C-alpha positions as CSV (number, residue, x, y, z in Angstrom):
1,M,-10.3,3.6,9.6
2,R,-9.5,6.7,7.5
3,A,-6.0,7.9,8.1
4,E,-5.2,11.5,7.1
5,H,-1.7,11.6,5.6
6,I,0.0,14.9,6.2
7,C,3.4,15.6,4.8
8,I,5.1,17.7,7.5
9,R,7.6,20.3,6.8
10,L,11.3,19.6,7.2
11,F,13.4,21.8,9.4
12,H,16.7,23.4,8.3
13,F,19.5,20.9,8.5
14,P,22.9,22.6,8.9
15,T,26.0,21.4,7.2
16,K,28.6,19.5,9.2
17,G,31.1,22.4,9.0
18,N,29.0,24.9,11.0
19,M,27.2,22.4,13.3
20,Q,27.2,23.8,16.9
21,T,30.3,25.9,16.3
22,E,28.7,29.4,15.9
23,N,26.7,29.1,19.1
24,K,27.7,26.9,22.0
25,Y,24.2,27.1,23.4
26,P,21.4,26.9,20.7
27,F,18.6,27.7,23.2
28,T,19.1,30.9,25.2
29,K,17.6,33.1,27.9
30,K,17.1,35.8,25.3
31,Q,15.0,33.5,23.2
32,F,13.0,32.4,26.2
33,D,12.3,36.0,27.3
34,A,11.1,36.8,23.8
35,L,8.4,34.1,23.8
36,T,4.7,34.8,24.0
37,E,2.8,33.6,27.0
38,E,1.3,30.8,25.0
39,Q,4.7,29.7,23.7
40,T,6.1,29.9,27.2
41,Q,3.4,27.5,28.5
42,V,4.2,25.1,25.7
43,L,7.9,25.0,26.5
44,D,7.0,24.5,30.2
45,A,5.1,21.4,29.1
46,V,7.9,20.2,26.9
47,A,10.5,20.8,29.7
48,G,8.2,19.0,32.1
49,F,8.0,16.0,29.8
50,L,11.8,15.9,29.4
51,T,13.0,16.8,32.9
52,D,10.1,17.5,35.2
53,I,11.2,21.1,35.3
54,V,9.0,24.2,34.9
55,L,11.2,26.8,33.3
56,S,8.9,29.8,33.9
57,E,9.2,29.2,37.6
58,G,13.0,29.4,37.5
59,T,14.7,32.5,38.9
60,D,18.2,32.0,37.5
61,L,17.8,30.6,34.0
62,T,21.0,30.5,32.0
63,D,21.7,29.7,28.3
64,E,23.5,26.5,29.5
65,F,20.6,25.4,31.6
66,I,18.0,26.0,29.0
67,S,20.1,24.3,26.3
68,E,20.7,21.3,28.5
69,T,16.9,21.0,29.1
70,F,16.0,20.9,25.4
71,N,19.2,19.3,24.2
72,L,17.4,16.2,22.8
73,L,15.6,18.6,20.4
74,R,18.5,20.6,19.1
75,L,19.7,20.3,15.5
76,C,22.3,17.6,15.2
77,E,23.9,15.4,12.5
78,G,22.5,12.1,13.8
79,C,19.1,10.8,14.9
80,V,19.7,12.3,18.4
81,P,22.7,14.2,19.9
82,E,25.5,11.8,20.8
83,E,25.3,12.7,24.5
84,E,21.7,11.6,24.5
85,L,22.4,8.1,23.2
86,W,21.5,5.2,25.5
87,D,21.5,1.4,25.1
88,D,18.3,1.4,23.0
89,I,18.4,4.2,20.4
90,S,14.8,3.4,19.4
91,C,13.6,4.5,22.9
92,T,15.5,7.7,22.6
93,I,14.0,8.5,19.2
94,R,10.6,7.7,20.6
95,K,11.2,10.1,23.5
96,K,12.3,12.8,21.0
97,F,9.1,12.5,19.0
98,C,6.9,12.2,22.0
99,A,8.4,15.4,23.5
100,V,6.8,17.2,20.5
101,Y,3.8,15.1,19.5
102,Q,2.7,13.7,22.9
103,V,3.0,17.2,24.5
104,G,0.9,18.6,21.6
105,M,-1.7,15.9,22.1
106,E,-1.8,16.6,25.9
107,L,-2.3,20.3,25.3
108,A,-5.2,19.5,22.9
109,E,-6.7,17.3,25.7
110,R,-6.7,20.3,28.0
111,E,-8.2,22.7,25.5
112,L,-11.0,20.5,24.1
113,P,-13.0,20.3,27.4
114,Q,-12.9,24.1,27.5
115,R,-14.7,24.0,24.2
116,G,-17.3,21.6,25.4
117,F,-15.8,18.4,24.1
118,K,-15.5,15.8,26.9
119,E,-12.7,13.3,27.0
120,R,-13.9,9.7,26.6
121,D,-17.1,11.0,25.1
122,A,-16.1,13.2,22.2
123,F,-12.5,11.9,21.9
124,S,-10.1,9.4,23.4
125,F,-6.6,10.1,22.2
126,C,-4.0,7.3,21.8
127,I,-0.6,8.1,20.4
128,V,1.5,5.5,18.5
129,V,5.1,6.1,17.6
130,E,7.1,3.7,15.4
131,P,10.7,4.8,15.8
132,D,13.3,4.2,13.1
133,Y,16.9,5.3,13.1
134,G,17.5,4.5,9.4
135,D,14.2,5.8,7.8
136,S,11.2,7.8,8.8
137,T,9.6,7.6,12.2
138,H,5.8,7.4,12.0
139,V,3.5,9.1,14.5
140,A,-0.2,8.5,14.7
141,V,-2.9,9.8,17.1
142,L,-5.9,7.5,17.1
143,D,-9.1,7.3,19.0
144,Y,-9.2,4.0,21.0
145,N,-13.1,4.2,21.2
146,K,-13.8,5.1,17.6
147,P,-12.4,4.0,14.2
148,T,-10.7,7.4,13.8
149,C,-7.2,8.6,13.0
150,Y,-6.8,12.3,13.9
151,L,-3.2,12.6,12.8
152,H,-0.6,10.5,10.9
153,E,2.8,12.1,10.1
154,W,6.3,10.9,9.5
155,N,9.8,12.4,9.5
156,K,13.3,11.2,9.8
157,A,14.7,11.6,13.3
158,W,17.7,13.8,12.2
159,N,15.2,16.2,10.6
160,L,13.2,16.7,13.7
161,G,15.3,19.4,15.3
162,F,14.9,23.1,16.1
163,S,17.2,26.1,15.8
164,N,15.5,28.2,18.5
165,L,12.8,28.0,21.2
166,A,10.1,29.7,19.2
167,A,10.3,27.2,16.4
168,L,10.0,24.4,18.9
169,A,7.0,26.0,20.6
170,D,5.3,26.7,17.3
171,E,5.6,23.1,16.1
172,V,4.0,21.8,19.3
173,L,1.2,24.4,18.9
174,R,0.7,23.3,15.3
175,I,0.1,19.7,16.4
176,K,-2.2,20.8,19.2
177,S,-4.3,23.0,16.9
178,H,-4.5,20.3,14.3
179,L,-5.8,17.8,16.8
180,V,-8.4,20.2,18.2
181,E,-9.6,21.0,14.7
182,Q,-9.9,17.3,13.9
183,V,-12.0,16.6,17.0
184,V,-14.2,19.6,16.4
185,N,-14.8,18.6,12.7
186,H,-15.6,15.0,13.7
187,C,-18.0,15.9,16.4
188,T,-19.8,18.9,14.8
189,K,-23.1,17.9,13.1
190,K,-23.0,18.4,9.4
191,H,-26.1,19.3,7.4
192,V,-26.8,17.8,4.0
193,F,-29.6,19.4,2.0
194,I,-31.6,17.4,-0.6
195,V,-33.4,19.5,-3.2
196,L,-36.5,18.0,-4.8
197,D,-38.6,19.4,-7.6
198,G,-41.8,17.5,-8.7
199,G,-40.9,14.6,-6.4
200,L,-37.5,14.2,-8.1
201,V,-34.2,14.9,-6.5
202,Q,-32.5,17.7,-8.3
203,K,-29.3,18.1,-6.2
204,I,-27.7,17.4,-2.9
205,V,-25.8,20.2,-1.1
206,G,-23.3,19.7,1.7
207,L,-22.0,16.3,1.0
208,P,-18.6,15.9,2.9
209,D,-15.6,15.4,0.7
210,G,-15.0,11.9,-0.3
211,L,-18.7,10.8,0.0
212,H,-21.0,10.2,-2.9
213,A,-24.8,9.9,-2.8
214,T,-26.9,7.7,-5.1
215,V,-30.7,8.2,-5.3
216,L,-32.9,5.2,-6.1
217,D,-36.4,6.2,-7.3
218,Y,-38.8,3.3,-7.4
219,D,-41.7,5.4,-8.7
220,V,-41.5,3.9,-12.2
221,E,-45.1,3.6,-13.2
222,D,-45.5,4.6,-16.9
223,A,-41.7,5.1,-17.0
224,N,-39.6,4.7,-20.2
225,Q,-38.0,1.3,-19.7
226,E,-34.9,2.4,-21.5
227,H,-34.2,4.9,-18.6
228,L,-34.5,2.3,-15.8
229,Q,-31.6,0.5,-14.2
230,V,-31.3,-2.4,-11.8
231,S,-31.2,-1.4,-8.1
232,P,-27.9,-2.4,-6.4
233,I,-29.9,-3.0,-3.2
234,D,-32.7,-5.4,-4.3
235,G,-32.3,-5.9,-8.0
236,K,-35.6,-4.1,-8.9
237,L,-35.9,-1.6,-11.7
238,C,-35.6,2.0,-10.7
239,Y,-34.3,5.4,-11.7
240,I,-30.7,5.9,-10.5
241,T,-29.2,9.3,-10.0
242,S,-25.7,9.9,-8.7
243,F,-24.3,13.0,-7.0
């Protein structure tokens, strides 16, 4: 399985002195009203994951209500806000990461069929979260029908926090876009061109990154024995050219 390692950006971590003192409600109605339609849909999905509430259908949204809805994802000093702590902190950390990564994955699952990629045919997402309250939490999105890893990222739980709603929406959209791009790249047929001249391979164009081609030419009649090599396939003498 080829895992793609992506170092994700760290979010601003405020100092202890100004944590939550300048603004009692980090997520506000003003921020929500300034979102694009796409960002609003993303936050509806995140809110639905956290609380089964669709914010855009609310008629009396307040700063307090919005901040309570996304409280798990606000900037804080610890792995999660103190008021979100339960008996098993690992479960809370997993929920925090899933609110971002699983929602991004589910949004990708909705978009890919619209592009002609059927679930269980072109892709079958499976998310794995390994929570850790002392070190980095790892998140991987795999394909349970293919030996494919579409995403592997890690971050410390206290760094996964957002100062405003737009930043939260954009991070979920980044994950969704990455997964869509990965599936498209895995499923799109790639053309490799082999250029011959006088029966000999001159060059190969279009090899994917990380792959190498080796040409074995067994047409060795009247060949200069000094130029021949032993074939790695059957041990016979041949011309070997690597690209």
